[in-house]
C-alpha angles and dihedrals in degrees: 000000000000115000087228091071103080143108112284099220142021090241090052095051092048091047092049093047093047088048090055091053100040108079144117089310088071096039105047107005097052097053089044092051092045092052093047094047107046105283109243092023089061092044091054094051091042092057090051091049092053090059097037098044111006103054097042093049091044090053091049089055092045092051092048093048099045092039093050095038093208145078126304092280099031092056090065091046094050091050091054096249115166119253097262089063090054088072088070089062092042090051091052092050094048092046093048092050092049089049090049091054093063100024090062088055089058088047086057089054090056091053091050092051091046089054092045089051093051092049094039091234091123090068098046118104118272115225110318095351112127101182135042108260140152087259089061094054092047089051091047092053093046091048093050098045094042088054091073095179093061090049089048093056090052089048090054089053091054092047090052091048091051091050092054093050095043092050089062089063135221102317104028095036116027099024097041092048092048092050089058104035101043095057088045090052093052092046090053090047092053091048092053092046089056092049094046094048090051093059119106112262093018092132092069093056092044091051091053091051101042107027107074125215100207092200088071093062102104134157088261092054091048091051092050090048090052090053092048092049090050096049099037092059094051093240120174096018098103090243096111092045091050096044094046089055085067092053117112115245092251094058111122102229098194093051090046093050092049092047094049093046093049093048090047089049090048091056091052092048093047089051088055090050088052099043107041099049090046094049094048093043091059095035094241096140091116092057092075125223100242122152118292091000089074098059101027100040114014099042095047085054089055092048091048090060094049129082110255093030096173094047095054093040092051093048093048096050089044086056091047092049091050090054092047093047096051089049097049091048092053092046091050092049089065091065094036092056090047092052092048095051103033097045098024093236127164117253091256095051092045093051093047091044090055101038105038095065087057089071086071103031095045090046088060090049092049094047092046086075090058132006093015095045090113091061103089141174103214104320095329132090115242093261093054094041092056090046093051096045097045102039103029100039114015098045098049093043092050092047093051092055092042089057091047091051096047093043100045116006108034118107110291111272095008096121093045093044093052094046092049097038091240094320096307094108126054115235109185090169093060097098091050093045092050090050091050093048092046102043115005107039097052090052093047093048090047088055089053090049092049092049089052092054100045 
């Protein structure tokens, strides 16, 4: 890769990398996992997992990417890795593209709900409903997703938006967008925290989320926290390898990894501060906080009971769309960088070569929730099957072998050299990080993989 292709500023590279990590995994998966695993007990273990698993694996990917100065596959090639190791990069690229194909459908859902919030249609009765109720929002979600063509149109909009941003390139597209959207995301988070904490009965929800009951820390909770830490930091997807290839040589990788991980963790914690006081204030504990139900059913119910319903609803789904957009762009960049380097394409041809097929593949994913719901892979619709295969199998497998490569088979001194910027920066944590990458992280990721399969 040319040295000219890199992030222009330290703030820009941190914003872009945080944007790649902050996504729906923080916004709806983290609160759901926290509720299901003891609240503060889960949070405590999750924080430990971020430091024990997340930061070491992130640094391994950073060192591979900046050392190889190429895409997820090209980094292995440039470092002289033998062909079997190339499959680790190929697996990351394939997994990220499969994830993009259905993730961008969910991004389309966020745009639809943003539009429905602006117009107020989201809060109008569905069918024979006469009052706003949780049943209405469940019906609204079912109606929208089952109408695959409406979801498809919104998906097309998000694909087109991604194309426009990606065509501007690394600095003028990805970095510039991240510099604007990430501060906006944090501002919106702080606003919602203030609103949620001002609700009556908020203290009860906050106590559940921040006051740990250590008796609830079980092996199952620890395993779920490991999985959340792995997925919330976008490990194994090739994103961190690709983005770090754009890092200037003087970037301090350890400092960057800690900063990105802490900001990603902050988003998850702030979401908990938003969700749990609101849920307890309106006595919605029985609704459950599972997956899409949280943001498309439970939270609209909260907004419906608040003054200024449309304002808060619009701001929230704007926030959700920002998180989804920064994630889809980073996921797409993995394949775009690969196409540019492997086939020596121009930026325009690479972007179009990656994004145009999504108009077909993502259509299938969108319609699999409705008119194609009878087309199944095993007992799962196409959307869910791609999700399970890519996120639950490909990502952990790829990460295990990436850790093995960086810990044992990478060029001698590569990991140390990248963490110390060629010896110009002191890295007292290097021995510990190498130990974790060699011995601890592969075992922990294997545990996540096993739990996904059983």
